[in-house]
C-alpha positions, 0 to 999 in steps of 0.5 A: 717421379719416374725412375730412368732405370728400373731395378729389374735391369740386373735382376730379371731373368728369362721370360721376365726380361722385357724389351724395355728392361733390355733397352735400359740395360743397353743404354746404361751400360753402353754409356758407361763403356763409352765413358770409360773408353773415352776416359782411358783414351784421354788419359793414356791414348789407348782404348779399353772397351774397343776390343775390336780395334785392340785386336786389329792393332795386335795383328798389325803390330804382329805383322810388322814385327813390333813385338812390344806393341803386339804384346801390349795389345795382347795384354789388353785383350787378355785383361778383357777376357780375364774380366769376363772369366771373373764375371762368369765365376761370380755369376755362377757363384751367385747362381749356386746360392740362388741369389737374385743379385748374381749379375750385380756382383760383377757390376759392383766389382767393376765399380770398385775397380774403376774407383780404384783406378781413378784414385790411382790415376789421380795420385799418379800411381799407375803407368798409363798401360796399367790404367788401360789394363784395369779398364779392359778388365772392368769392361770384360766384367761388364760385357760378360754380365750384360751378355749373360743376363740378356741372353746375349741380346745386349752387348756393351762391348765385344771382341772381334777382328 
């Protein structure tokens, strides 16, 4: 049986990364980002992986003087950036220990965050904005890990606007 995703996706670095491995990384993690983005939108009416849209919404609400909504979108963006920072720190920490799995640490954390958010949402323990904040944090983790391991050839979500 052929494995759809090679284990090398989160381990191979530098010259050992092939177009196929980066393609698998892109497909798998873009699907994850898309699924979490859609789930967050269905649950709360906001996007967690679409930082471009959130950045545009932030600037629109700032221009209109709608400070509460502008602040909310700013929090989504900051949660994404915080997730990227945490991912970078985990990668640096793993690299200092010469761990082959240094990129997987963040992805495992992302999974734990999403699992926790899902349970909290099912139990109705989170306000809708809390769910999007957590998902934005998870997307920041994922984006930083996939960008770093692929030398910026793969990005599953990004901030612009």
